[in-house]
C-alpha positions as CSV (number, residue, x, y, z in Angstrom):
1,M,-130.2,-190.9,-201.2
2,R,-126.3,-190.6,-201.7
3,S,-125.7,-192.8,-205.0
4,I,-126.3,-190.4,-207.3
5,I,-124.9,-186.9,-208.0
6,G,-127.5,-183.9,-207.3
7,R,-128.3,-180.7,-209.3
8,S,-127.0,-178.6,-206.7
9,T,-123.4,-180.2,-207.0
10,I,-124.1,-179.5,-211.3
11,I,-124.3,-176.0,-210.6
12,V,-121.1,-175.8,-208.9
13,L,-119.1,-177.6,-211.6
14,F,-119.6,-174.7,-213.8
15,G,-118.5,-172.4,-211.2
16,L,-115.3,-174.2,-209.5
17,T,-116.5,-172.7,-206.1
18,L,-113.3,-173.6,-204.1
19,P,-113.5,-173.5,-199.9
20,S,-111.4,-171.4,-198.1
21,P,-107.8,-172.7,-196.3
22,A,-109.1,-172.3,-193.1
23,Q,-112.2,-174.5,-194.1
24,E,-110.2,-177.0,-195.5
25,A,-108.0,-177.4,-192.0
26,V,-110.7,-178.0,-190.2
27,Q,-110.5,-181.8,-191.2
28,P,-109.4,-184.6,-193.7
29,P,-111.2,-185.1,-196.8
30,R,-114.3,-188.1,-196.1
31,A,-113.8,-188.4,-199.9
32,A,-112.1,-188.6,-203.2
33,R,-113.3,-185.5,-205.5
34,S,-116.0,-185.7,-208.2
35,V,-114.4,-185.3,-211.7
36,H,-116.4,-184.6,-214.9
37,L,-115.6,-184.4,-218.5
38,F,-118.2,-182.3,-220.4
39,Y,-118.8,-182.5,-224.3
40,P,-119.1,-179.5,-226.5
41,A,-122.7,-180.7,-228.9
42,P,-125.5,-179.4,-230.5
43,E,-128.9,-180.1,-228.4
44,A,-129.5,-184.1,-229.2
45,T,-131.9,-186.3,-230.0
46,V,-130.1,-189.2,-229.1
47,F,-126.5,-189.2,-226.9
48,Y,-124.4,-192.3,-227.1
49,N,-121.4,-193.2,-225.4
50,E,-119.0,-196.1,-224.2
51,L,-117.4,-196.6,-220.7
52,T,-114.8,-198.9,-219.6
53,V,-114.2,-199.0,-215.7
54,E,-109.9,-199.6,-215.1
55,K,-110.0,-199.2,-211.5
56,S,-113.0,-199.6,-208.8
57,V,-114.0,-199.6,-205.0
58,P,-117.3,-200.2,-203.5
59,G,-119.0,-197.0,-203.4
60,S,-118.1,-195.8,-207.0
61,Y,-119.9,-194.3,-209.5
62,F,-119.4,-194.3,-213.2
63,M,-121.5,-192.0,-215.3
64,A,-121.3,-192.0,-219.0
65,C,-124.8,-190.4,-220.4
66,G,-125.7,-187.0,-218.6
67,F,-127.9,-184.2,-219.2
68,N,-129.6,-181.5,-217.7
69,H,-132.2,-183.6,-216.8
70,G,-131.0,-186.7,-215.7
71,Y,-127.8,-189.3,-215.7
72,F,-127.2,-192.8,-217.0
73,G,-124.0,-195.1,-215.6
74,I,-122.7,-197.8,-213.5
75,Q,-122.6,-198.3,-209.8
76,E,-120.7,-200.5,-207.6
77,L,-122.5,-200.1,-204.3
78,A,-120.6,-199.9,-201.2
79,N,-121.6,-203.7,-200.8
80,R,-119.7,-204.9,-203.8
81,K,-123.3,-205.3,-205.5
82,K,-122.8,-203.9,-209.2
83,V,-125.5,-201.9,-210.7
84,V,-126.7,-199.9,-214.2
85,I,-128.5,-196.6,-212.9
86,F,-130.7,-194.3,-215.2
87,S,-132.3,-191.3,-213.5
88,V,-134.5,-188.3,-214.2
89,W,-135.4,-185.2,-212.3
90,D,-138.9,-183.3,-211.4
91,P,-138.8,-179.9,-212.7
92,T,-139.1,-178.7,-209.1
93,K,-136.8,-177.2,-206.6
94,G,-136.4,-179.0,-203.1
95,D,-135.3,-182.8,-202.0
96,D,-138.9,-184.1,-200.4
97,P,-140.1,-186.0,-203.3
98,R,-143.7,-186.7,-201.5
99,A,-143.9,-182.6,-201.4
100,V,-143.7,-183.0,-205.1
101,A,-147.6,-182.5,-206.9
102,Q,-148.8,-185.5,-209.0
103,D,-148.6,-183.5,-212.3
104,R,-145.1,-182.4,-211.6
105,R,-143.3,-185.7,-210.8
106,V,-141.5,-188.2,-213.6
107,E,-143.5,-190.2,-215.1
108,V,-142.7,-194.0,-215.8
109,L,-144.0,-194.4,-219.3
110,Y,-141.8,-197.8,-219.7
111,K,-140.0,-200.3,-217.3
112,G,-138.6,-203.6,-217.9
113,D,-139.6,-206.8,-215.6
114,D,-136.1,-207.0,-214.5
115,V,-135.7,-203.5,-213.4
116,I,-136.4,-201.3,-210.2
117,A,-137.9,-197.7,-210.9
118,R,-138.4,-195.6,-207.7
119,R,-138.8,-192.2,-206.7
120,F,-135.9,-190.5,-205.1
121,G,-135.2,-187.9,-202.8
122,G,-132.2,-186.1,-201.0
123,E,-130.9,-184.4,-203.4
124,G,-133.3,-183.0,-205.9
125,T,-136.3,-185.5,-206.5
126,G,-137.5,-187.5,-209.2
127,G,-137.1,-191.3,-210.5
128,Q,-134.9,-193.5,-210.8
129,S,-134.2,-197.3,-211.8
130,F,-131.8,-199.8,-211.4
131,F,-130.6,-203.2,-213.7
132,D,-128.7,-205.4,-211.5
133,Y,-125.6,-206.5,-213.9
134,D,-122.2,-207.5,-213.0
135,W,-119.9,-205.8,-214.8
136,Q,-116.3,-206.1,-214.7
137,T,-113.3,-203.9,-214.7
138,G,-112.0,-203.5,-218.5
139,Q,-115.2,-204.3,-219.9
140,T,-116.3,-201.8,-222.2
141,C,-120.0,-200.9,-221.3
142,R,-122.3,-199.0,-223.9
143,F,-125.3,-196.5,-223.2
144,L,-128.1,-195.2,-225.5
145,V,-130.4,-192.2,-224.3
146,E,-132.9,-191.2,-226.7
147,A,-135.2,-188.1,-226.0
148,T,-138.8,-187.7,-227.8
149,V,-140.6,-184.9,-226.8
150,A,-144.6,-184.2,-226.9
151,E,-146.9,-182.3,-225.8
152,G,-145.0,-180.2,-223.3
153,K,-143.0,-182.6,-222.3
154,T,-140.0,-184.9,-222.8
155,A,-139.7,-188.8,-222.5
156,Y,-136.0,-190.0,-221.7
157,A,-135.4,-193.9,-222.9
158,A,-132.2,-195.6,-221.6
159,F,-131.0,-198.6,-223.1
160,F,-127.6,-200.7,-221.8
161,Y,-126.2,-203.0,-224.5
162,L,-126.0,-206.6,-223.5
163,P,-122.7,-208.3,-225.1
164,G,-124.1,-211.7,-224.2
165,P,-127.0,-211.6,-226.6
166,K,-125.4,-208.7,-228.4
167,T,-128.8,-206.8,-227.9
168,W,-129.7,-203.6,-226.3
169,K,-131.8,-203.6,-223.6
170,H,-134.5,-201.2,-222.8
171,L,-134.5,-200.5,-219.2
172,V,-136.9,-197.6,-218.8
173,T,-138.6,-194.6,-219.9
174,F,-139.0,-191.9,-218.1
175,R,-141.2,-188.4,-218.8
176,T,-141.0,-184.9,-217.2
177,H,-141.5,-181.7,-217.8
178,A,-138.4,-180.3,-219.5
179,G,-139.0,-176.8,-221.1
180,G,-138.9,-178.5,-224.5
181,D,-135.3,-179.8,-223.6
182,R,-134.1,-182.6,-225.7
183,L,-130.5,-183.4,-224.5
184,Q,-128.4,-180.7,-224.0
185,G,-125.6,-180.2,-221.4
186,L,-124.0,-183.3,-221.9
187,Y,-120.8,-184.5,-219.4
188,S,-119.6,-187.8,-218.0
189,F,-118.2,-188.1,-214.7
190,I,-116.5,-190.4,-211.9
191,E,-117.9,-190.4,-208.0
192,D,-116.7,-191.2,-205.0
193,F,-120.6,-191.9,-202.8
194,R,-119.1,-193.8,-200.0
195,R,-117.8,-190.3,-198.2
196,D,-116.1,-192.2,-195.4
197,G,-112.3,-190.8,-194.8
198,K,-110.8,-194.2,-196.1
199,S,-112.9,-193.7,-199.7
200,A,-110.4,-190.7,-200.4
201,D,-107.2,-193.1,-200.4
202,E,-108.9,-195.1,-202.8
203,A,-108.3,-194.4,-207.1
204,R,-111.0,-194.5,-209.4
205,R,-110.4,-194.7,-213.2
206,A,-112.3,-194.6,-216.0
207,I,-112.1,-194.4,-220.1
208,F,-114.9,-192.9,-221.7
209,G,-114.8,-192.9,-225.7
210,N,-116.8,-193.3,-229.2
211,G,-119.3,-191.0,-228.5
212,W,-121.7,-189.5,-231.0
213,V,-124.8,-187.6,-230.3
214,R,-127.9,-187.0,-233.6
215,D,-129.6,-184.4,-233.8
216,G,-133.2,-183.1,-234.9
217,D,-132.2,-183.5,-238.6
218,G,-131.2,-187.2,-238.1
219,E,-127.3,-185.8,-238.4
220,W,-124.6,-188.1,-236.7
221,T,-121.6,-185.9,-234.3
222,P,-118.9,-187.9,-232.8
223,L,-117.6,-186.0,-229.3
224,T,-113.8,-185.6,-229.6
225,K,-113.7,-182.7,-227.2
226,A,-114.3,-182.5,-223.3
227,R,-113.5,-180.0,-221.0
228,F,-112.2,-181.3,-217.3
229,T,-113.9,-180.0,-214.4
230,A,-114.0,-180.8,-210.7
231,S,-116.5,-180.4,-207.8
232,G,-115.4,-178.2,-205.2
233,A,-117.1,-179.2,-201.7
234,A,-114.8,-178.7,-198.8
235,W,-115.0,-182.1,-197.3
236,E,-113.3,-184.1,-200.6
237,A,-109.0,-184.0,-201.4
238,K,-108.8,-181.4,-203.9
239,E,-105.1,-183.0,-205.5
240,T,-105.6,-186.0,-206.2
241,I,-107.7,-185.8,-209.6
242,D,-106.5,-186.5,-213.2
243,A,-107.6,-186.7,-216.7
244,G,-106.6,-186.7,-220.3
245,V,-106.5,-188.3,-223.8
246,L,-105.7,-191.9,-224.1
247,G,-105.6,-193.0,-227.8
248,A,-109.0,-192.0,-229.0
249,R,-110.7,-191.7,-225.9
250,F,-110.7,-189.6,-222.4
251,Y,-109.6,-190.8,-219.3
252,L,-110.9,-189.8,-215.7
253,Q,-109.2,-190.6,-212.2
254,T,-109.5,-189.4,-208.9
255,G,-108.2,-190.5,-204.8
256,G,-105.4,-192.4,-203.8
257,D,-102.3,-191.7,-205.0
258,T,-104.0,-189.6,-208.5
259,Q,-101.3,-187.2,-209.6
260,T,-102.2,-184.5,-212.1
261,T,-101.2,-184.2,-215.5
262,T,-103.8,-181.6,-216.8
263,P,-104.9,-178.8,-215.7
264,L,-108.8,-178.0,-214.5
265,R,-111.0,-176.3,-217.6
266,T,-108.3,-178.1,-219.6
267,M,-110.6,-178.3,-223.1
268,M,-109.0,-181.8,-224.6
269,E,-109.4,-183.4,-227.9
270,R,-109.1,-187.0,-228.7
271,P,-108.4,-188.5,-232.2
272,P,-111.9,-189.0,-234.1
273,G,-110.7,-192.8,-234.5
274,S,-111.9,-195.5,-236.6
275,A,-115.5,-196.6,-234.9
276,A,-118.5,-196.2,-237.2
277,R,-121.7,-194.1,-235.5
278,P,-123.7,-196.6,-233.0
279,Q,-126.9,-198.7,-234.4
280,L,-129.7,-197.5,-232.9
281,P,-131.8,-200.3,-230.5
282,R,-134.2,-200.5,-233.7
283,E,-131.8,-200.4,-236.2
284,K,-131.2,-204.0,-238.1
285,T,-127.8,-204.0,-239.7
286,P,-127.4,-203.4,-243.2
């Protein structure tokens, strides 16, 4: 399963392990480099973020709400179909979902009728869900994850905002052994998962903004800082990456003719902007 970024890749993000020149010379890049925003934030019970895709091609993953145990975003698949995807990992090592004991597997506590939920493997194991949604470039998509800890496990509920009926759609709730964690290690990314050589020459770009977290005391904090990082696989294009601040939002871009204007590891800061903190799915408008 190559449509999501793996747990091993996240480990690489912090160390930014780069290949040697000899490795790079073996073959031309197969894919655009994955680029990320890491948000300094307190441990949260709610993580909210907004994402606007400006450039996309088949085989692209635009991830808005990532955390230590899962992630949430939108994809354009190789056949141009578009989906919303939310995934949570098992608390185990290995890539074979069948090898995970039943009591260590991610549980499905809730699933919408038009949402697909299934097991995945290949890059870690766990539960993933898909919701068919024909998102468009220039459209702002809104994502919210809520974490609830009980009996040694954490339930992660994923909500996606539907602009037509102006309502939050509860896609799925996955529960896993998370060691008491709620929402930590928050980040966003753009990933090229087509990886056919040609995809490295195609640009992907998205805007991320109005991010918020709510802590255990109910206090809301805007996500106004983000560190720019990138993956370091030998088969990725290295130089065609960028990030920055655009108004009151961050942007990421990778692939194609992208030129770097912000050095890797830069901690960026955006203005707070005028947007109010998000309204939770169960709250009523005053």
